[in-house]
RODO-2510 file (C-alpha; in nm, 4 decimals, decimal comma):
residues 510
     n   res          X          Y          Z
     1     x    -3,8167     6,7430    19,5516
     2     x    -4,0453     7,0380    19,6333
     3     x    -3,7766     7,3149    19,5049
     4     x    -3,6812     7,1620    19,1790
     5     x    -4,0587     7,1180    19,0686
     6     x    -4,1253     7,4937    19,1789
     7     x    -3,8501     7,5889    18,9705
     8     x    -3,9765     7,3689    18,6904
     9     x    -4,3056     7,5670    18,7026
    10     x    -4,1685     7,9198    18,7353
    11     x    -3,9354     7,8463    18,4401
    12     x    -4,2839     7,7234    18,2542
    13     x    -4,4642     8,0254    18,3622
    14     x    -4,1603     8,2660    18,2442
    15     x    -4,1207     8,1201    17,9331
    16     x    -4,5012     8,1007    17,8692
    17     x    -4,5084     8,4397    17,8809
    18     x    -4,1838     8,5174    17,7262
    19     x    -4,3569     8,3451    17,4464
    20     x    -4,7243     8,5366    17,4623
    21     x    -4,5683     8,8356    17,5009
    22     x    -4,4295     8,8478    17,1001
    23     x    -4,7379     8,7334    16,9914
    24     x    -4,8192     9,0387    16,7962
    25     x    -4,4767     9,0160    16,6622
    26     x    -4,5303     8,6315    16,5230
    27     x    -4,8534     8,7769    16,3605
    28     x    -4,6586     9,0300    16,2369
    29     x    -4,4505     8,8460    16,0038
    30     x    -4,6524     8,4889    15,9717
    31     x    -4,6467     8,5380    15,5821
    32     x    -4,2668     8,4838    15,5822
    33     x    -4,1178     8,1224    15,6223
    34     x    -3,8604     8,0007    15,7776
    35     x    -3,7320     7,7200    15,9586
    36     x    -3,9104     7,5690    16,2654
    37     x    -3,8505     7,7616    16,5873
    38     x    -3,8697     7,5537    16,9189
    39     x    -4,0115     7,7791    17,1832
    40     x    -3,7781     8,0012    17,3418
    41     x    -3,4692     7,8636    17,1626
    42     x    -3,5234     7,8797    16,7953
    43     x    -3,4090     7,7020    16,5202
    44     x    -3,1150     7,4890    16,6853
    45     x    -3,1490     7,2097    16,4798
    46     x    -3,1202     7,4102    16,1561
    47     x    -2,8479     7,6606    16,3183
    48     x    -2,6572     7,2998    16,4631
    49     x    -2,3351     7,2826    16,2416
    50     x    -2,3217     7,6282    16,0947
    51     x    -1,9651     7,7557    16,0873
    52     x    -1,7877     8,0283    15,8213
    53     x    -1,6318     7,7819    15,5888
    54     x    -2,0284     7,5865    15,5215
    55     x    -2,2361     7,9188    15,5876
    56     x    -2,2745     7,9710    15,1705
    57     x    -2,3547     7,6142    15,0785
    58     x    -2,6349     7,6353    15,4279
    59     x    -2,7376     7,9431    15,2900
    60     x    -2,8041     7,7753    14,9465
    61     x    -3,0235     7,4968    15,1207
    62     x    -3,1735     7,7457    15,2848
    63     x    -3,2850     7,9436    15,0052
    64     x    -3,4170     7,6516    14,7585
    65     x    -3,6560     7,5128    15,0808
    66     x    -3,8108     7,8691    15,2309
    67     x    -3,7431     8,1128    14,9726
    68     x    -3,4911     8,4356    14,9413
    69     x    -3,6762     8,5692    15,2456
    70     x    -3,6882     8,3576    15,6092
    71     x    -3,6983     8,4450    15,9502
    72     x    -3,5557     8,2670    16,2658
    73     x    -3,6515     8,3322    16,6525
    74     x    -3,3309     8,3736    16,8444
    75     x    -3,4819     8,3743    17,2331
    76     x    -3,6746     8,6512    17,2112
    77     x    -3,4888     8,7675    16,8971
    78     x    -3,6446     8,8098    16,5899
    79     x    -3,4131     8,7957    16,2360
    80     x    -3,5518     8,8403    15,9194
    81     x    -3,2737     8,7117    15,6591
    82     x    -3,2911     8,8379    15,3204
    83     x    -3,1327     8,8452    14,9929
    84     x    -3,4871     8,9624    14,7792
    85     x    -3,4284     9,2496    14,6348
    86     x    -3,7016     9,4072    14,5875
    87     x    -3,7601     9,3654    14,9843
    88     x    -3,3613     9,5082    15,0181
    89     x    -3,4262     9,8136    14,7819
    90     x    -3,7386     9,8907    15,0122
    91     x    -3,5298     9,9071    15,3335
    92     x    -3,2147    10,0323    15,2061
    93     x    -3,3552    10,3043    15,0002
    94     x    -3,5722    10,4341    15,3210
    95     x    -3,4599    10,7378    15,5476
    96     x    -3,5884    10,6066    15,8157
    97     x    -3,4238    10,2891    15,8598
    98     x    -3,0833    10,3413    15,8494
    99     x    -3,0031    10,2420    16,2020
   100     x    -2,6712     9,9448    16,2113
   101     x    -2,7304     9,6618    16,3653
   102     x    -2,6047     9,6043    16,7240
   103     x    -2,2926     9,3723    16,6313
   104     x    -2,1036     9,6445    16,5081
   105     x    -2,0733     9,7405    16,8522
   106     x    -1,7883     9,4747    16,8403
   107     x    -1,5695     9,7979    16,6391
   108     x    -1,6534    10,0699    16,9056
   109     x    -1,3041    10,0195    17,0728
   110     x    -1,1605    10,0477    16,7785
   111     x    -1,3555    10,3049    16,5435
   112     x    -1,5294    10,4728    16,8172
   113     x    -1,8484    10,5777    16,6881
   114     x    -1,7371    10,7403    16,2774
   115     x    -1,9126    10,7352    16,0068
   116     x    -1,9163    10,3187    15,9692
   117     x    -2,0852    10,2640    16,3351
   118     x    -2,3572    10,5677    16,4469
   119     x    -2,6431    10,6913    16,4110
   120     x    -2,9098    10,9676    16,4072
   121     x    -2,7761    11,3208    16,4293
   122     x    -2,4261    11,2199    16,4346
   123     x    -2,4116    10,9893    16,1214
   124     x    -2,5617    11,2554    15,9494
   125     x    -2,3374    11,5289    16,0978
   126     x    -2,0164    11,2991    15,9943
   127     x    -2,1809    11,2396    15,6556
   128     x    -2,1948    11,5731    15,5689
   129     x    -1,8533    11,6902    15,6604
   130     x    -1,6906    11,3633    15,5146
   131     x    -1,8290    11,3890    15,1799
   132     x    -1,6302    11,6551    15,0010
   133     x    -1,3656    11,4416    15,0888
   134     x    -1,4429    11,2322    14,8020
   135     x    -1,3766    11,4937    14,5518
   136     x    -1,3333    11,4618    14,2296
   137     x    -1,0125    11,7428    14,2723
   138     x    -0,9003    11,5544    14,5426
   139     x    -0,9551    11,1946    14,3614
   140     x    -0,7825    11,2961    14,1127
   141     x    -0,4139    11,3697    14,3370
   142     x    -0,4610    11,0303    14,4714
   143     x    -0,3985    10,8579    14,1367
   144     x    -0,0354    10,9660    14,1785
   145     x    -0,0285    10,7286    14,4841
   146     x    -0,2125    10,4941    14,3021
   147     x     0,0631    10,4535    14,0331
   148     x     0,3196    10,4545    14,2808
   149     x     0,2105    10,1567    14,5020
   150     x     0,0882     9,9783    14,2219
   151     x     0,4664     9,9987    14,0748
   152     x     0,5313     9,8931    14,4005
   153     x     0,3225     9,5916    14,4031
   154     x     0,4745     9,4933    14,0502
   155     x     0,8223     9,4658    14,2066
   156     x     0,7179     9,2561    14,4858
   157     x     0,5503     8,9757    14,2727
   158     x     0,9012     8,9546    14,0541
   159     x     0,9700     8,6666    14,2482
   160     x     0,6299     8,4802    14,2523
   161     x     0,6292     8,5079    13,8903
   162     x     0,8488     8,2136    13,7528
   163     x     0,5051     8,0767    13,5199
   164     x     0,4724     7,7630    13,7411
   165     x     0,4099     7,7896    14,1121
   166     x     0,0815     7,8873    14,2162
   167     x     0,0587     8,1291    14,5060
   168     x    -0,1755     8,3382    14,7049
   169     x    -0,2015     8,6894    14,5826
   170     x    -0,4236     8,8140    14,8507
   171     x    -0,1507     8,8980    15,1344
   172     x     0,0542     9,0561    14,8548
   173     x    -0,2721     9,3051    14,7748
   174     x    -0,3462     9,4082    15,1036
   175     x    -0,0547     9,5381    15,1609
   176     x    -0,0483     9,7226    14,8473
   177     x    -0,4111     9,8271    14,9596
   178     x    -0,2737     9,9589    15,3116
   179     x     0,0046    10,1467    15,1475
   180     x    -0,2154    10,3483    14,9315
   181     x    -0,5015    10,3679    15,2381
   182     x    -0,2414    10,5273    15,4598
   183     x    -0,1007    10,7797    15,2290
   184     x    -0,4244    10,8893    15,1335
   185     x    -0,6125    10,9125    15,4249
   186     x    -0,3148    11,0340    15,6637
   187     x    -0,0920    11,1280    15,4075
   188     x     0,1796    10,9246    15,5822
   189     x     0,3652    10,6353    15,4353
   190     x     0,3917    10,2610    15,6129
   191     x     0,5463    10,0926    15,3672
   192     x     0,3424     9,8021    15,4508
   193     x     0,4531     9,6469    15,1253
   194     x     0,8698     9,6077    15,1995
   195     x     0,8097     9,5831    15,6012
   196     x     0,8432     9,9447    15,6625
   197     x     0,6005    10,0461    15,9644
   198     x     0,5904     9,7156    16,0909
   199     x     0,4263     9,7583    16,4257
   200     x     0,1461     9,9420    16,3220
   201     x     0,0477     9,7255    15,9699
   202     x     0,0795     9,4105    16,2016
   203     x    -0,1412     9,5700    16,4576
   204     x    -0,4321     9,6529    16,2115
   205     x    -0,4025     9,2773    16,0248
   206     x    -0,4140     9,1378    16,3570
   207     x    -0,7217     9,3678    16,4754
   208     x    -0,8892     9,2866    16,1672
   209     x    -0,8645     8,8977    16,2456
   210     x    -0,9610     8,8928    16,5245
   211     x    -1,2754     9,1237    16,4634
   212     x    -1,3894     8,9196    16,2403
   213     x    -1,3437     8,6231    16,4338
   214     x    -1,5865     8,7318    16,6918
   215     x    -1,8022     8,9176    16,4545
   216     x    -1,9291     8,5317    16,3203
   217     x    -1,9091     8,4185    16,7177
   218     x    -2,2484     8,5878    16,8687
   219     x    -2,1225     8,5930    17,2229
   220     x    -1,8171     8,6968    17,1656
   221     x    -1,9933     9,0454    17,0822
   222     x    -2,0456     9,1212    17,4689
   223     x    -1,6715     9,2444    17,5761
   224     x    -1,7074     9,1231    17,9255
   225     x    -1,7684     8,7582    17,7851
   226     x    -1,4433     8,8135    17,5371
   227     x    -1,2794     8,9331    17,8634
   228     x    -1,3985     8,6529    18,0499
   229     x    -1,3575     8,3782    17,7961
   230     x    -1,0427     8,4562    17,5956
   231     x    -0,8406     8,7058    17,8543
   232     x    -0,4931     8,6834    17,6628
   233     x    -0,6536     8,7825    17,3238
   234     x    -0,8432     9,0680    17,5061
   235     x    -0,4733     9,1386    17,6311
   236     x    -0,3461     9,1343    17,2595
   237     x    -0,6239     9,3258    17,1295
   238     x    -0,5689     9,5954    17,3878
   239     x    -0,2402     9,6310    17,2774
   240     x    -0,2872     9,6344    16,9099
   241     x    -0,5327     9,9774    16,9888
   242     x    -0,2949    10,1351    17,1889
   243     x    -0,0225    10,0721    16,9059
   244     x    -0,3039    10,2134    16,6008
   245     x    -0,4559    10,4835    16,7798
   246     x    -0,1114    10,6076    16,9057
   247     x    -0,0325    10,5989    16,5375
   248     x    -0,2814    10,7906    16,4193
   249     x    -0,2874    11,0195    16,6637
   250     x     0,0857    11,1285    16,6285
   251     x    -0,0046    11,2045    16,2410
   252     x    -0,3004    11,3672    16,3232
   253     x    -0,1333    11,5816    16,5622
   254     x     0,1518    11,6294    16,3144
   255     x    -0,0983    11,7578    16,0170
   256     x    -0,2641    11,9652    16,2764
   257     x     0,0735    12,1494    16,3692
   258     x     0,1642    12,1690    15,9827
   259     x    -0,2086    12,2766    15,9319
   260     x    -0,2001    12,5520    16,1881
   261     x     0,1627    12,7007    16,0925
   262     x    -0,0145    12,7528    15,7181
   263     x    -0,3275    12,8879    15,8529
   264     x    -0,0741    13,1643    16,0461
   265     x     0,1124    13,2202    15,7414
   266     x    -0,1730    13,3098    15,5279
   267     x    -0,1116    13,0362    15,2502
   268     x    -0,3840    12,7213    15,2878
   269     x    -0,1204    12,5862    14,9940
   270     x     0,1880    12,5661    15,1896
   271     x     0,0656    12,2062    15,3187
   272     x     0,0254    12,0916    14,9180
   273     x     0,3049    12,2501    14,7984
   274     x     0,5643    12,1497    15,0699
   275     x     0,7987    11,8619    14,8815
   276     x     0,8239    11,5226    15,0997
   277     x     1,1231    11,3213    15,1083
   278     x     1,1161    11,2099    14,7415
   279     x     1,1050    11,5363    14,6400
   280     x     0,7591    11,5812    14,5317
   281     x     0,4637    11,7648    14,5835
   282     x     0,2512    11,6348    14,9137
   283     x    -0,0767    11,5624    14,8477
   284     x    -0,3963    11,6924    15,0475
   285     x    -0,5007    11,4015    15,2726
   286     x    -0,8245    11,2873    15,3256
   287     x    -0,7377    11,4348    15,7480
   288     x    -0,6211    11,7508    15,5700
   289     x    -1,0129    11,8035    15,4799
   290     x    -1,1271    11,6942    15,8375
   291     x    -0,8703    11,9097    15,9743
   292     x    -1,0237    12,2265    15,8136
   293     x    -1,3886    12,0643    15,8585
   294     x    -1,6259    12,1455    16,1631
   295     x    -1,9897    12,0757    16,2645
   296     x    -2,2119    12,3821    16,3809
   297     x    -1,9014    12,6035    16,3833
   298     x    -1,7060    12,3745    16,5945
   299     x    -1,3935    12,1953    16,4761
   300     x    -1,3900    11,8161    16,5139
   301     x    -1,1593    11,7365    16,7866
   302     x    -0,8165    11,5242    16,7106
   303     x    -1,0972    11,2362    16,9096
   304     x    -1,3646    11,2716    16,6270
   305     x    -1,0698    11,2780    16,3900
   306     x    -0,9352    10,9664    16,4833
   307     x    -1,2199    10,8068    16,4901
   308     x    -1,3139    10,9180    16,0775
   309     x    -0,9793    10,8308    16,0184
   310     x    -0,9303    10,5063    16,1534
   311     x    -1,2533    10,3948    16,0044
   312     x    -1,0604    10,5098    15,6452
   313     x    -0,7754    10,2447    15,7406
   314     x    -1,0493     9,9690    15,8278
   315     x    -1,2963     9,9913    15,5274
   316     x    -1,0231    10,1126    15,3067
   317     x    -0,7705     9,8406    15,2677
   318     x    -0,9425     9,4753    15,3583
   319     x    -1,2320     9,5468    15,1260
   320     x    -0,9858     9,6429    14,8300
   321     x    -0,7746     9,4072    14,9103
   322     x    -1,0477     9,1138    14,9073
   323     x    -1,1985     9,2690    14,5779
   324     x    -0,8250     9,2582    14,3956
   325     x    -0,7883     8,9415    14,4880
   326     x    -1,0786     8,7550    14,4007
   327     x    -1,0563     8,9917    14,0575
   328     x    -0,7225     8,8964    13,9951
   329     x    -0,8243     8,4726    14,0803
   330     x    -1,1623     8,5087    13,7833
   331     x    -0,9167     8,6564    13,5719
   332     x    -0,6226     8,3863    13,5727
   333     x    -0,9401     8,1494    13,4924
   334     x    -1,0613     8,3009    13,2387
   335     x    -0,8068     8,4089    12,9960
   336     x    -1,0183     8,5221    12,6948
   337     x    -1,1954     8,7836    12,9466
   338     x    -0,7504     8,8764    13,0555
   339     x    -0,6828     8,8603    12,7165
   340     x    -0,9767     9,1477    12,5741
   341     x    -0,8709     9,3388    12,9160
   342     x    -0,4912     9,3543    12,8096
   343     x    -0,6175     9,4528    12,4717
   344     x    -0,7977     9,7464    12,6430
   345     x    -0,5239     9,8514    12,8649
   346     x    -0,2571     9,8747    12,5875
   347     x    -0,5686    10,0902    12,3646
   348     x    -0,5909    10,3293    12,6473
   349     x    -0,2526    10,3632    12,7910
   350     x     0,0144    10,2354    12,5175
   351     x     0,1775     9,8624    12,5404
   352     x     0,4878    10,0399    12,6988
   353     x     0,2582    10,2609    12,9003
   354     x     0,3748    10,5608    12,7286
   355     x     0,0392    10,6975    12,8047
   356     x     0,0132    10,8574    13,1377
   357     x    -0,3504    10,6639    13,2807
   358     x    -0,5212    11,0308    13,3794
   359     x    -0,8796    11,0009    13,5861
   360     x    -0,9902    11,0718    13,3011
   361     x    -0,8828    10,7896    13,1010
   362     x    -0,9742    10,5152    13,3961
   363     x    -1,3266    10,6354    13,3588
   364     x    -1,2943    10,5739    13,0064
   365     x    -1,1931    10,2132    13,0631
   366     x    -1,5227    10,0394    13,0007
   367     x    -1,4398     9,6592    13,0193
   368     x    -1,2221     9,7264    13,2818
   369     x    -1,5012     9,8204    13,4750
   370     x    -1,7174     9,5842    13,3674
   371     x    -1,4550     9,2916    13,4780
   372     x    -1,4407     9,4691    13,8438
   373     x    -1,8104     9,4520    13,8488
   374     x    -1,8480     9,1250    13,7956
   375     x    -1,5876     9,0356    14,0115
   376     x    -1,7982     9,2229    14,2846
   377     x    -2,1122     9,0893    14,1841
   378     x    -1,9761     8,6668    14,2341
   379     x    -1,7801     8,7941    14,5311
   380     x    -1,9156     9,0707    14,6863
   381     x    -1,6080     9,1751    14,9365
   382     x    -1,8957     9,3105    15,2054
   383     x    -2,1745     8,9815    15,1466
   384     x    -2,3675     9,0733    15,4546
   385     x    -2,5412     9,3922    15,5978
   386     x    -2,7391     9,3895    15,8855
   387     x    -2,9790     9,7094    16,0190
   388     x    -3,2091     9,7505    16,3562
   389     x    -3,5369     9,7751    16,2857
   390     x    -3,6271    10,0913    16,4879
   391     x    -3,9657    10,1640    16,4543
   392     x    -4,2470     9,9445    16,2363
   393     x    -4,1086     9,8884    15,8575
   394     x    -4,4036     9,9113    15,6348
   395     x    -4,3511     9,7230    15,3330
   396     x    -4,5449     9,6865    15,0074
   397     x    -4,3764     9,3227    14,7908
   398     x    -4,5088     9,1424    14,4934
   399     x    -4,4910     8,8456    14,6364
   400     x    -4,5555     8,9064    15,0254
   401     x    -4,7934     9,1335    14,9812
   402     x    -4,8250     9,4261    15,2651
   403     x    -4,6934     9,4053    15,5640
   404     x    -4,4712     9,4692    15,8708
   405     x    -4,1253     9,3851    15,9790
   406     x    -4,2008     9,5160    16,3465
   407     x    -3,9592     9,7617    16,5533
   408     x    -3,7035     9,5483    16,7375
   409     x    -3,6254     9,3181    16,3923
   410     x    -3,2851     9,2348    16,3629
   411     x    -3,2664     9,2529    15,9437
   412     x    -2,9885     9,1149    15,7475
   413     x    -2,8962     9,1685    15,4525
   414     x    -2,7428     8,9024    15,1977
   415     x    -2,5608     9,0438    14,9288
   416     x    -2,3657     8,7106    14,8112
   417     x    -2,6902     8,5435    14,6894
   418     x    -2,8977     8,8788    14,5403
   419     x    -2,8124     8,8218    14,1864
   420     x    -2,9531     8,4212    14,1907
   421     x    -3,2977     8,5820    14,2604
   422     x    -3,2203     8,8363    13,9954
   423     x    -3,3889     8,8119    13,6675
   424     x    -3,1356     9,0822    13,5150
   425     x    -2,8750     8,8143    13,5663
   426     x    -2,8824     8,5205    13,3298
   427     x    -2,6290     8,2316    13,4253
   428     x    -2,5816     8,3764    13,7626
   429     x    -2,2755     8,1442    13,8317
   430     x    -2,0400     8,2293    13,5341
   431     x    -1,8013     8,5184    13,5211
   432     x    -1,9239     8,7264    13,2275
   433     x    -1,8524     9,0858    13,2355
   434     x    -2,0163     9,1477    12,9208
   435     x    -2,3737     9,1265    13,1100
   436     x    -2,2701     9,4978    13,2429
   437     x    -2,2376     9,6515    12,8927
   438     x    -2,5776     9,5357    12,7915
   439     x    -2,7577     9,6840    13,1477
   440     x    -2,6702     9,9604    13,3782
   441     x    -2,7122     9,6771    13,6792
   442     x    -2,5645     9,9731    13,9044
   443     x    -2,8636    10,1504    13,9184
   444     x    -3,0760     9,8519    14,0274
   445     x    -3,0681     9,6867    14,3742
   446     x    -3,0216     9,3792    14,2384
   447     x    -2,6240     9,5166    14,2315
   448     x    -2,5275     9,6402    14,5375
   449     x    -2,1800     9,5726    14,6230
   450     x    -2,0766     9,8848    14,7906
   451     x    -2,4789     9,9168    14,9556
   452     x    -2,7346    10,1417    14,8226
   453     x    -2,9287    10,3868    14,9498
   454     x    -2,8568    10,6588    15,2431
   455     x    -2,5834    10,4771    15,4085
   456     x    -2,3968    10,3477    15,1049
   457     x    -2,0263    10,3065    15,0721
   458     x    -1,9140    10,6718    15,0630
   459     x    -1,5389    10,5355    14,9275
   460     x    -1,7223    10,3593    14,6186
   461     x    -1,5658    10,6018    14,3515
   462     x    -1,1947    10,5929    14,5379
   463     x    -1,2455    10,1986    14,5543
   464     x    -1,3514    10,2037    14,1828
   465     x    -1,0267    10,3992    14,0406
   466     x    -0,8018    10,2253    14,3086
   467     x    -0,9048     9,8892    14,1547
   468     x    -0,8355     9,9932    13,8130
   469     x    -0,4752    10,1620    13,8510
   470     x    -0,3672     9,8327    14,0429
   471     x    -0,5440     9,5627    13,7927
   472     x    -0,3580     9,7756    13,4992
   473     x    -0,0240     9,7595    13,6730
   474     x    -0,0269     9,4003    13,7218
   475     x    -0,2167     9,2641    13,3779
   476     x     0,0278     9,4990    13,2055
   477     x     0,3625     9,3290    13,3605
   478     x     0,2074     8,9618    13,4539
   479     x     0,0019     8,7157    13,2527
   480     x    -0,2023     8,5408    13,5286
   481     x    -0,2287     8,1650    13,5077
   482     x    -0,5201     7,9218    13,6731
   483     x    -0,2663     7,7649    13,8915
   484     x    -0,3355     7,6168    14,2834
   485     x    -0,6568     7,5618    14,4138
   486     x    -1,0360     7,6458    14,3702
   487     x    -1,1526     7,9649    14,6112
   488     x    -1,3761     7,8355    14,8877
   489     x    -1,5477     8,0944    15,0058
   490     x    -1,5850     8,1734    15,3727
   491     x    -1,8074     8,4002    15,6174
   492     x    -1,5454     8,7098    15,7787
   493     x    -1,5606     9,0608    15,8582
   494     x    -1,5163     9,0612    15,4338
   495     x    -1,5178     8,7715    15,2369
   496     x    -1,2176     8,5677    15,2425
   497     x    -1,1525     8,1886    15,1056
   498     x    -1,0528     7,8912    15,3154
   499     x    -0,8187     7,8053    15,0491
   500     x    -0,6522     8,1235    14,9593
   501     x    -0,6628     8,3141    14,6164
   502     x    -0,4263     8,1032    14,4383
   503     x    -0,2705     8,1547    14,1010
   504     x     0,0717     8,1860    13,8809
   505     x     0,1943     8,4460    13,7371
   506     x     0,4559     8,4954    13,4625
   507     x     0,5963     8,7839    13,3002
   508     x     0,4752     8,9624    12,9758
   509     x     0,7368     9,0331    12,6971
   510     x     0,6407     9,2853    12,4125
***
């Protein structure tokens, strides 16, 4: 009995000192509202029952009660959750507060510490050498790949286009974007749409799903706990990692050998001028740029390059697939927008696709761009980004006044709710592409589907061109029909719908 009393007293004293030690942090954020936090334990009553399926509804209810910025304590961790454009602008535009949240550590075994997951000097160095990979001249070469793989997608969708059956468009566009990013990033074909390199494509798909699951389950962020609680999933994950890393290393080795051979022959154009198995000119891949890059005079190692290539593969297919699927879903349910878009496509490319869609003509298709922007506003593929505040973040806000977010705070920026708190978006729940014709929301922190500031998405121009080309091909070939269930957004590594992105299709006739 005495032992139990001693344990209780010890825990109470320990709890008191923990609570007292964070008094200065509590005082610093006392002007930010939030649900009641049980001492030491946090807002258990608020968090109880939150799932990936209901988190968006829960977020809206919380916003109505506490506003667009709230604080919560989870044990000794202070978390500030913000959908406030004014606060988010100050944080994201800062060059000091660019540290990624610790939850990105879940990706380290897959991506290492590449551009997405690195911090500090390594991030600055990688950003500097990777930026040229998205130069206009290189992107221009990729447009041909976008067209070729989009044509394959149109062929693969033919069996679904009976005009009366609903189906989930997401798996189809996901395979297409995987084909595109593999060819543009690595210069190799994985043939995901036609069941080509099955081991690699299946490994990417399965790894993406298990990573998203771990992201949402906080206790599984620890690799040790994940291994103990789910040993078979861990074994499966390691097998998929081996498949993906071996595939990437093999491609890097082959491309490096080709580059070294071209250098020995004193002809840097050899790589680009070689012809592949279908007789077309081989293009510069993002990998080729990395192979010719260096940091402080030293070339990147194969492991350095693998980190970045794997990051391209991770970031460049799932997010774009989600954007495509939601956009096609919205077009299927808004025939006025679909018809207006089709008219612009015919004007730019010809009703029979007789005029090639170059990068210049793609940039001139303004309504198509508005459609994509509006879809990204309603359904941002990355619904949330997170930062680790490593030194006190001082802000000045029209509602909260001057204040400090103390060092050690975890900051979650909620993108999916930001446009609801924006005076520039009238009727925010409606799909109205024309709103982007009347304003330049792209320069405002009220609209940041590609994030913003120093750590914005480096591949956003690539993504926009890819989205445009794929949409042009699909809309030209098929009329999209409002069939199937409505989307029910759910939180994942990227935005998902628990009902899929369902629609119907009917082949167009000239």
